[in-house]
N, C-alpha and C positions, 0 to 999 in steps of 0.2 A: 911459350907456352899459351894451350887454350885455358880459358878464365873459363870455360864450363866445369871441366874435370880434372882436378890438381892430382898430382898423386898423393899419397894418403900422408904424408910428411908434413907435406903442406897443408892440409887440410886441418889436420890435427894442430897446429902451429898455430892458422889464423884463427882459431875455436879457441884457444889460451891456452892449451891440455900438451902434457907431456908424457912423452912414451913411457920416461922411465921411471915414474910412479906412479904408474897407469897398470891395470892388468885389462887384458883382450876380452871383448865379450863371445869371441869365436865369429863374429859376423864384419866384414871390413866397414859399411855402411852403418850400423848401427855403432862403431865405434868411432865414424865421422861425426854422428848425432851427439853421445858421448861428450864428442872434444878429445879424445883419446883415448877412451875406457872409461871403467869402473875406478876409481884410486884404490888403490892396496891400502890392507888392514882397514878395512869400510864397513859398515853393516850397512846392508843394501835391503829393501824391497821390492821384489817385483809382482804388481797387484791386475786384477781383472777376473773376468767370469769364468766360468769354466769351458773349456773348449776356445780360450783364446790365443794359445800358444804357450802360456809361463813354462810350463816344463820343458818343452821343446827349447825354448831362449835359454832353460839353466842346463840341461843337457849339452847343449852345441858348445855350450861356455865352456865347461869341469872337461870335455872331451878335448878341446885346444886348448887348453890349460895343463892337461896331464903330460908331466916330463919333470921330469928333474926328482929327489929320493924325497920331498916330502908329498903324500898321498891327498887326494880330494876325499869330503866324506858325503855322501848323499842319501838324507833321512828322509824316509818317506815314514807318515803320522795317519792319522786318520782318513785320508781323502783317497786316494788310490792303494791297492795293495800294491806291496812290492814286485810282485813276478807280474801284476800288469803294466808296470813300468816299463822293466826290463825287456818284456814280449815286444811293445811296440815299438820300444827304443831301434832295435833290431833292424827296423824297417828305414833306419836314417843312414846315409852316407857315411855323415862323420863316426857313426858308430864302430868303436876298434874293443873285437874283443878281449887281443891281446893284453889290452887294461884292465880290466877287471878284476879284483880282489886285489891289487898290487899300487898301480896307480890311480883307478878310480875303485871305491869300493860305497856299496849300497847297505842299509840296515835300515828294519824297519822296526819301529818303534811304538807301531799302531797298538800292538798285542798291552805292552807296557802303559802306556797311557793311559786303556782301556781299564787296566785292572788295578793301578797304584796313583794314577791319578797326573795333570799334569806337572805337579814339581817334581816328576821323578824324571825330566826334561835335564835340567840343571847337573843332576849329577852324572846323567847320562854323558853330554856333553865332556865334564870333566874328566871321564876316564878316556875318554875319546881321546883326548886332545893330549894327556900325558902318556900315553899307549905308545900315540899314531901320528903326533903333530902334524895333522892336517894343514894345509896351505889354505883350503876351503873349507867352508862349509853351508852346504846348503840344507834348508829345511823344509821341506814339500809337505803338507803345507802349513804353515805356523800359524793360520787364522784355526784350525781345526785344535791348535790347545790354545788359544786363544780363547776360543769360546769354551771349552769345556771348565776354563776358571768360572767360581761363585761372584765374584764381585770384582767391580773397579781397582781394589784394593790387592786384592790378588794380582790382576791382570798387571801391576805399575809394580810391583815386587817382583814379579816373574823377569816384566823385562826389565829391572833395573838392574838384577842378578846376572841375567843373560848378556848384558850390554858390559858389566865389569866382568866379567867372564873372556869375551870376546875382545875387549878392550886390549886387556890386559895379556893373551896373548899374544896377539898380532896377526890375527888371521882375516880372512877377508869371507865376510859370511853373507848369505844369500837368502831370506826369509820369503817364500810363497803366500800367496795368500789370494782368496777367492772377496777382495777389498772391493766397497766403491768409492767414490769419487768421497761420498761426504763422510767415509770410517779416515779421509787423512786429517781430519780438525776434531773428532771424538776419542781416537784411540791411542795409547802411550807408545807404542810403538814406532809411530812415524814420528812422534817428538824424536827420537834418539837415533831413527835412521838418518844415514848421511848421501843415501840415496834414494830415489822414489822414481819407478819408470811401471808406467800400464799400458797393458796389453787389452785392445778392445777389439771388439767384433759386432759389424752393424750389418743390419740387412738391406740389399738396396736391390728392389723389383727379386729376378732369383738369381740372383747369388748374394756371396757373402763378402766383406770389408772387411780386413784388422788394418789395424794401427797401433804403430807404436809411438807413444808420449813420456817424456820426462816433468818430470814435477820438479823433482831436486837433488843437486850434485851438489854436494857441501863443498865449497871453494873453488868451483871447475864453474868455465861457461861452456854451454852447448847449446845446440839447435833447440828453438822452440817452436809448439805446434806438436800437428797430427800428422806423423810417415806412416804411412801404406806400407803393408809386407804383406806374403803370401807366405803359406807354407809347401816348401816342396821336399821332395825325397834328400834332398841336402841340406834340410834347416828353414833357416826362414830367409828367403830372399827379399830385403829391405830396400824401401825408395823414398831416400829422406828427400823432405818438402822444396820446393825449389824455393830461394831467396835472390832477391835480386844484387848484383853483384856490386862490388868497390868499384867505381870509375877510379882509372886508375891518372895519376898524379903528372897534368899536363898533358893530359887525353886530347886528342885531336880528330873529327872525324875524317878521312879520306878525301882526296881531292879527287875524285875519279870517277868516271863513268864507267857502266858496264852494258854490253848490250844485251836484250830482251830474245833475242833470236829470232826478232820478227822484225822485219826493217822500217814500217810502216808505224811502229807503236814508238821504236826506238827515234822517227824524225818529232811524233806527238810527245815526248817526254826530252826532247831536246841534247837527243844526242844518246840514249840511255837513262839507267836508272843510278843514282849513287852508290857507289859499293858502301854496304854495310848498313844499308835501308830497310824497310821492313814494308813491303805493298801488300794492301787490300784489295782482292780481287774479290767483286761480287757481283753476281747476279745467277737467274732463274736457268733449272737444268736446260742443259742442250743450246745455251749459251756460247758457252767454248772456254768455258774455265780452267777444265783439264787440259786441251790443248795447249793452250798458253802457258799452264804450267809446264807439261811436258817441254814445248821448247823452248823454255828458259833453264831448264836441268839439264836439255839436252844442249844448246849452245856453250854450257857451263862446263861441258865432259867433252866437248869440242874442243875448248881455249886451252884444254888439261886443267881445267878448275873444278874439284871434285864435286860432286851436287848430290845430294839426298834427296831422294823425293816417298815422303811418308805419306802415304795412302790409307783412306778408311771408306772408299766408298764401291771402287770396281777391285774385283779379285786380280790376282796378278794376271793370267792367263789373259784377262779380257784387255790389262793394261799394257801384256807385252805385244800384244794385235794393235792395236794403236799405235805404238812405238813402232812398228814395222809399217802398217799403213803411211808414215811417212817419210820413206825411205831409207830408215836409220839402220844400220844395222847394229842391233841390240848385244851383240856381244862384244863389237867392236868401244861401244858404247859404253858397257859397264869394264871393259880393260880400259879405259882411259878415266875412271874414277867415279861413274854413275850407279845409285844405289837406289834398287826401288822397297820398299819397305810396303807391305802388307797387311795391317791389323782387322781383325774383324771387328768391326763397332760393338758386335753383342758380348764380346767379353772386353771391352776398352775397361782400364782403371787411368784416370789423367796420372798420377803417378810415376807408374810403370811404364806409360808412354814417353814421358820426358825424360825421364832417367835413360832409357834406351835409347831417345834420339841422343841425348849428351855422350852417350857412348860413343855411338856411331858416327858421329861427329869426331870426337877424339882421337878415334883409331885410322877412320879417313882423310882425317886433314881436310873435313867437309869446308867449303868455300859458297856454297848454294845451299837454299832448303825450300822446299816447296809442301806447303803441308794442306794437303787434300782431303777433308775439308774442314775447316773448324769450327760446322755446326755437328758434326760427330765430335768433335773433342770437347764442344760441351756439352754431350749429353756424358760423357764418361766420366765428367765432374759433381759431385755428391749438391754441392749448393754451388749458385753464383757468384759468390764472393770468391769462395777459394778458386773458380776458373777465373774471374779479374786478376786475380793473385798473381796464378799460374802464366795468364798470357803475359802482362806487365812485367816480371823477371824476364818471361822469353826473350821478347823483343829489346829487353836490358841486355841479357846474354850475347843476344847476337849485335849488338850497339858494337859492346867492347869489345868484341870479337873478329869483328869488321866481316859478317857475314850477312849475307844479303839474302832476303827472304819474302817469297810470296806465299800469303796466305790465303786460300779461296775460300769464299762464303758463298752458300745458296738462298737466294732470294725468292720471295714469292714471283709466279707469271705475272709478267706486264710491269714488274716492277719500276718506277722512275726515282725513285728513292732507297735509301738505305737505310731509314729512319732507326729498324730493330739493332742494327750494325752499328750503327754510329756509337750510339751510347754503350756500348761494348767495347767497341774495338779501333773504331775508326781514327782516336784525336790519340790512339797508341801509334799508327800508323805515318810513314813519312809519306808514302801516295797512294792514293785511292782511287781506282777505276772502277766504272760501273758498266756493266753488259746488260742488253736489255736485248729481246727477242719479241718482235711483231708481225703484222703483215698480216691480212684476210687472204688474199688468194697464193700469194708466195711467202715463204717467211723471209723475213727480215732483222740482220743482226745489226747491234748499233754496239759502241764503245764512248764513251768518256771519261774524260780525266777530271776528277772531282776536287782533286786537292796534291800538290808535290811540293815537299816540303824545302824551301831554301833553291827553289827553281822554277824558271816559268815555264810556260806548258800550252799546249793546242788548245782554246777554249771549245775549239769546236765539235760537234757529235759527227763520227765516224760511222761507216758502216761497215761491217764486217762479212767477208766471205772465210766460209774453212770449206777447204781444197784437198787434194791428196797430200796436197806437200806441208797441207797447217795450215796454222790460220793468216788471213792477207785483211791488210787494214786498203781501205777504197780511198784515196785521193782526187 
């Protein structure tokens, strides 16, 4: 079984969660991050700035759990009017109008709060519990109720009464609010909360990035860190942060070499590259990186090894033209397991790329991966530390799953070293190959092997020729 994406039950078990005492969030990836979902009969705070996705997250949760003989109550306070909440809700695919008024009940208490003050909230909740016996209660926004309280003492009394009521009854509650990270240490509701999750939103260039983070989940093991997500018509599409895999007990790397699809390069590598290793292929534009990567992937398909070519540089039509120029029947190669995936570098987000890659690897039983190119992947990362963590975990996953990979990286023209790459990636790679382009009257390409881990290799600089049949090494 692939170690990249496990079945949901295995993921939950690995994080210490048990599905029997958990409530689904309505999102499989969020449940994985939460170690199986939210604990039942708990009080949880969903915090974040306006527009970060709190309400959509809560609504996806309640419609996913709307079944059985106990309804779900959704209270709106002084944030958005109930009519506006329901109107926008109708645009999502998880919305089920047949459940409104029976399994999912919305109630606007904003007018009562304005006229009678925040103390009215407890009697309203008591009456709802007495008459409807709800299994889930959502208050959106509880921060609005909090802000109406005249003093810290009044806030603490309200929170105490609310906690006693919800705990005694045995319902799962979600308190939404426009809180900040600093509020966690200041406000009493955070002290009594069993779970605290944050939905954040950051601007990056011309696009926004959203993240989901668990600050607290009492008695549970969860996946730490910021996890990217985006809002779609299906709700939240979440991408759990990539973490390094556990090394299986007694793990030994496979003692097998595989062909790169280039006979001369195989000879330079003493018969090919070790299965399950990562090769960094660095060089300037026009040096032949894409052609070498394609020949490696196509050789995999020819050998019956499903191969994934992740491309961020050439659009699909350009790539297909290059493949056909090599004399390859693209349809036949795809029938033998070749997958060509293109993503525009303008819209890249590293979290979504990695999750999509892992899904394809699992579903297609991929044995070879080419990433063209690392520089575009780096531009999708919000910071260098996040990039390093992702690349490190990525290489470890490939090793554990015995997936052989080539990672292309573009250097500056006429470069004779890869110092910029070396600091970031070369030490993580098992093999490092450097391509150069030079010459005055005619273009001259060369290749040299800077490193092969656990193997001898050709130390000489060899000339590279690109022909209609692909890359050839001059000996």
